[in-house]
C-alpha positions as CSV (number, residue, x, y, z in Angstrom):
1,X,-0.1,0.0,0.2
2,X,1.5,3.3,-1.0
3,X,1.0,6.4,1.3
4,X,-0.4,9.8,0.0
5,X,1.3,12.8,1.7
6,X,-1.9,15.0,1.2
7,X,-2.3,18.2,3.3
8,X,1.6,18.3,4.1
9,X,2.9,21.8,3.7
10,X,5.9,22.7,1.5
11,X,8.1,23.2,4.4
12,X,7.0,20.0,6.2
13,X,7.7,17.9,2.8
14,X,11.3,19.5,2.4
15,X,12.3,18.6,6.2
16,X,10.9,14.9,5.5
17,X,12.9,14.9,2.4
18,X,15.9,15.7,4.2
19,X,15.1,13.4,7.0
20,X,14.6,10.5,4.3
21,X,17.9,11.4,2.6
22,X,19.9,11.0,5.5
23,X,22.0,8.2,6.2
24,X,19.3,7.0,8.9
25,X,17.6,3.5,9.5
26,X,14.7,4.9,6.9
27,X,17.3,5.3,4.1
28,X,19.1,2.0,4.8
29,X,16.2,0.3,4.8
30,X,14.7,1.4,1.6
31,X,10.8,1.3,2.9
32,X,7.8,2.9,1.5
33,X,5.8,4.9,4.1
34,X,2.3,3.2,4.2
35,X,-0.9,4.6,3.5
36,X,-2.4,3.7,7.2
37,X,0.5,5.1,9.0
38,X,-1.7,7.0,12.1
39,X,0.9,9.1,13.2
40,X,0.0,11.2,10.0
41,X,-3.0,13.4,10.6
42,X,-4.5,16.4,9.5
43,X,-1.3,17.4,7.8
44,X,0.7,17.6,10.7
45,X,3.8,15.2,12.1
46,X,2.8,13.7,15.4
47,X,5.9,11.8,16.5
48,X,4.7,9.7,19.4
49,X,6.0,6.2,19.3
50,X,4.7,3.5,21.7
51,X,7.3,0.6,22.1
52,X,5.1,-1.4,24.6
53,X,2.4,-1.4,22.3
54,X,4.6,-2.2,19.6
55,X,6.3,-4.9,21.3
56,X,2.9,-6.5,22.4
57,X,1.7,-6.4,18.7
58,X,4.6,-7.9,17.0
59,X,4.4,-10.8,19.6
60,X,0.9,-11.6,18.7
61,X,1.5,-10.9,15.0
62,X,4.7,-13.2,15.0
63,X,2.8,-15.8,16.7
64,X,-0.3,-15.7,14.2
65,X,2.0,-16.0,11.3
66,X,4.0,-18.9,12.8
67,X,0.6,-20.5,13.4
68,X,-0.1,-19.6,9.6
69,X,3.3,-21.3,8.7
70,X,2.7,-24.3,10.9
71,X,-0.9,-25.0,9.6
72,X,0.4,-24.6,5.5
73,X,3.9,-26.9,6.4
74,X,1.2,-30.0,7.9
75,X,-0.9,-29.3,4.7
76,X,2.3,-29.8,2.7
77,X,3.7,-33.1,4.4
78,X,0.1,-34.7,4.2
79,X,0.4,-33.6,0.3
80,X,3.8,-35.1,-0.2
81,X,2.9,-38.3,1.7
82,X,-0.1,-38.7,-1.0
83,X,2.3,-37.6,-3.8
84,X,4.6,-40.3,-3.0
85,X,1.7,-43.2,-3.0
86,X,0.1,-41.7,-6.2
87,X,3.5,-42.0,-8.0
88,X,3.9,-45.7,-7.1
89,X,0.2,-46.5,-8.4
90,X,1.1,-44.5,-11.5
91,X,-2.1,-42.4,-11.3
92,X,-1.1,-39.8,-13.6
93,X,-3.3,-37.1,-13.6
94,X,-4.0,-37.2,-9.9
95,X,-0.4,-37.3,-9.5
96,X,0.1,-34.0,-11.4
97,X,-3.0,-32.7,-9.7
98,X,-1.2,-33.3,-6.2
99,X,2.1,-31.9,-7.7
100,X,0.7,-28.7,-8.6
101,X,-0.7,-28.4,-5.4
102,X,2.6,-29.1,-3.5
103,X,4.1,-26.4,-5.6
104,X,1.7,-23.8,-4.8
105,X,1.7,-24.7,-1.0
106,X,5.4,-24.3,-1.2
107,X,5.3,-20.9,-2.8
108,X,3.0,-20.0,0.0
109,X,5.5,-21.0,2.5
110,X,8.2,-19.2,1.3
111,X,6.1,-15.8,1.0
112,X,5.2,-16.7,4.6
113,X,8.8,-16.9,5.7
114,X,9.6,-13.9,4.0
115,X,6.8,-12.3,5.8
116,X,8.2,-13.3,9.1
117,X,11.5,-12.3,8.4
118,X,10.8,-9.1,7.3
119,X,8.7,-8.5,10.7
120,X,11.6,-9.6,12.6
121,X,13.8,-7.3,10.7
122,X,11.8,-4.2,11.3
123,X,11.1,-4.7,14.9
124,X,14.8,-5.4,15.5
125,X,15.4,-1.8,14.0
126,X,13.0,-0.2,15.9
127,X,14.1,-1.6,19.1
128,X,18.0,-0.5,18.2
129,X,15.9,3.1,17.8
130,X,14.2,2.8,20.9
131,X,17.7,2.0,22.9
132,X,19.5,5.0,21.2
133,X,16.8,7.4,22.0
134,X,16.6,6.1,25.7
135,X,20.8,6.7,25.8
136,X,19.8,10.0,24.1
137,X,17.2,10.8,26.4
138,X,19.5,9.9,29.9
139,X,22.3,11.8,28.8
140,X,20.4,14.9,27.6
141,X,18.8,14.9,31.4
142,X,22.5,14.7,32.6
143,X,23.8,17.5,30.8
144,X,20.9,19.7,31.6
145,X,21.8,19.2,35.5
146,X,25.6,19.9,35.0
147,X,26.9,23.6,35.0
148,X,26.1,25.5,31.8
149,X,29.0,25.7,29.5
150,X,29.5,26.1,25.7
151,X,30.6,22.7,25.2
152,X,27.7,21.4,27.4
153,X,25.3,23.6,25.3
154,X,26.5,22.1,22.0
155,X,26.4,18.6,23.6
156,X,22.9,19.4,24.7
157,X,21.8,20.6,21.2
158,X,23.5,17.7,19.4
159,X,21.5,15.1,22.0
160,X,18.1,16.9,21.3
161,X,18.7,16.3,17.4
162,X,19.8,12.7,18.3
163,X,16.4,12.1,20.5
164,X,14.5,13.7,17.4
165,X,15.9,11.5,14.6
166,X,15.6,8.3,16.9
167,X,11.9,9.4,17.5
168,X,11.2,9.9,13.7
169,X,12.8,6.9,12.7
170,X,10.8,4.5,15.3
171,X,7.5,6.2,14.2
172,X,8.6,5.6,10.7
173,X,9.1,2.0,11.4
174,X,5.8,1.8,13.5
175,X,4.3,3.1,9.9
176,X,6.2,0.4,7.9
177,X,5.3,-2.4,10.1
178,X,1.5,-1.4,10.1
179,X,2.1,-2.8,6.1
180,X,2.3,-6.5,7.5
181,X,-0.6,-6.8,9.8
182,X,-2.9,-8.2,7.4
183,X,-7.0,-7.8,7.4
184,X,-9.4,-8.4,10.1
185,X,-12.6,-9.6,8.0
186,X,-15.5,-8.7,10.7
187,X,-18.8,-10.5,10.7
188,X,-22.1,-9.4,12.2
189,X,-23.7,-12.2,14.4
190,X,-26.4,-10.0,15.9
191,X,-27.3,-8.8,19.3
192,X,-28.3,-10.9,22.3
193,X,-30.4,-9.4,24.5
194,X,-33.0,-11.9,25.9
195,X,-36.3,-9.9,27.0
196,X,-34.6,-6.5,26.3
197,X,-35.1,-7.6,22.6
198,X,-38.6,-7.3,20.9
199,X,-40.2,-7.9,17.5
200,X,-40.3,-4.5,15.8
201,X,-37.2,-3.2,17.7
202,X,-34.7,-1.1,15.7
203,X,-30.7,-1.1,16.3
204,X,-27.8,1.0,15.0
205,X,-24.3,-0.7,15.0
206,X,-21.4,1.4,14.8
207,X,-17.9,0.0,14.5
208,X,-14.5,2.1,14.5
209,X,-10.8,1.1,13.9
210,X,-9.2,4.4,13.9
211,X,-10.3,6.2,10.7
212,X,-12.0,3.2,9.4
213,X,-15.9,3.1,10.0
214,X,-18.6,0.8,9.8
215,X,-22.5,1.7,10.5
216,X,-25.3,-0.9,10.0
217,X,-29.0,-1.4,11.0
218,X,-30.8,-4.6,12.1
219,X,-34.2,-5.1,13.0
220,X,-35.7,-7.8,15.3
221,X,-38.2,-9.7,13.3
222,X,-41.6,-11.1,14.5
223,X,-40.0,-14.6,15.1
224,X,-37.1,-13.1,17.0
225,X,-34.6,-13.4,13.8
226,X,-32.5,-10.4,13.0
227,X,-32.0,-8.9,9.7
228,X,-29.3,-6.5,9.0
229,X,-28.3,-4.2,6.1
230,X,-24.7,-5.4,6.1
231,X,-23.1,-8.9,7.2
232,X,-19.3,-8.1,6.8
233,X,-16.7,-5.7,6.7
234,X,-13.1,-5.5,6.2
235,X,-10.8,-3.4,8.4
236,X,-7.2,-2.5,8.0
237,X,-5.6,-3.3,11.5
238,X,-3.0,-0.8,13.0
239,X,-0.5,-0.5,16.4
240,X,-2.3,1.9,18.4
241,X,-6.2,2.0,17.9
242,X,-8.8,-0.4,19.2
243,X,-12.2,-1.4,18.2
244,X,-15.2,1.0,19.3
245,X,-18.4,-0.2,19.1
246,X,-21.6,1.8,19.9
247,X,-24.8,0.5,19.6
248,X,-28.2,2.7,19.7
249,X,-31.6,1.9,19.6
250,X,-33.9,4.0,16.6
251,X,-37.2,4.8,18.0
252,X,-38.8,6.9,15.0
253,X,-36.9,10.2,15.1
254,X,-35.4,9.9,18.2
255,X,-32.3,7.7,19.3
256,X,-31.2,6.0,22.7
257,X,-27.6,5.2,23.6
258,X,-27.6,1.6,24.6
259,X,-23.9,1.5,25.4
260,X,-20.2,2.0,24.0
261,X,-17.5,-0.4,24.3
262,X,-14.0,-0.7,23.1
263,X,-12.1,-4.1,22.0
264,X,-8.4,-4.7,21.9
265,X,-7.1,-6.5,18.4
266,X,-4.3,-8.5,19.8
267,X,-6.3,-11.6,20.1
268,X,-7.4,-11.7,16.5
269,X,-3.8,-12.2,15.2
270,X,-4.8,-16.1,14.9
271,X,-5.7,-18.4,11.9
272,X,-8.9,-19.5,13.7
273,X,-11.9,-17.1,13.6
274,X,-12.5,-15.5,16.7
275,X,-16.1,-15.6,18.0
276,X,-16.5,-12.3,20.4
277,X,-19.5,-11.5,22.3
278,X,-19.2,-8.0,24.1
279,X,-21.2,-6.6,26.7
280,X,-23.0,-3.3,25.4
281,X,-24.7,-2.5,28.7
282,X,-23.5,-2.3,32.1
283,X,-25.3,-5.4,33.4
284,X,-24.7,-7.3,30.1
285,X,-28.5,-7.5,29.2
286,X,-27.6,-6.7,25.8
287,X,-24.6,-8.4,23.8
288,X,-23.3,-8.2,20.6
289,X,-22.1,-10.9,18.7
290,X,-18.9,-10.6,16.0
291,X,-16.8,-13.1,14.4
292,X,-13.0,-11.7,13.4
293,X,-11.2,-13.7,10.6
294,X,-7.5,-12.4,10.2
């Protein structure tokens, strides 16, 4: 995914160009700025890296990618065994079909292995920049407590530049890492409300992930089934945002807020579809059922 820098001022564009051209982690790694880089908002650069959150997402992402790798490796082993048996039995058509499947799985495994190595490379570079920034920050604090001299002021200025450069590189790597997070396919499974849900009731569900939004309306039918105007939505995950879910009841021209909840995305980086049952009201009298497939 390419990035659009719409909204940048000329001065900011020049500064960004200079920072990219310098001998930094960005120029060395030749990374492209991602489309969903959430530190770039409303034409302003906001350098605010979050190492602890990045670590949690990285560990969940790597675990999920390894799950996919193990599943496809098991499939390859199974197909290879069948391939050997078919070769002995000389069923040529079936043999060539299996051979095609094996090659396809092998290509996918190589892609997964490259994906994992790229994620590890990005996170390793991120950790290096984080340690450099921490070191420069500690030295800056130490110099600020010492007597002010020309040499100390020059050192402080240099350390300030180092902290800024490391911070920019960390934010850039965060954006590059977001490109490798994949997609969340979210399916609407309906509301659960026992006596709270009555035939004829209409509800609106609003799901937000960063700047991505999904608004859908549903109705409780006379047979207690539910009809919704949309059933599935694709979200692009990012490092810092959680799912925000708001449910409102529609009564003519009026709307009544049922509840607002947030849901973390870390547990969704797995091969199996994740069934979610979210308490919309504080007492749990109305719940929302969703299914997330990564």
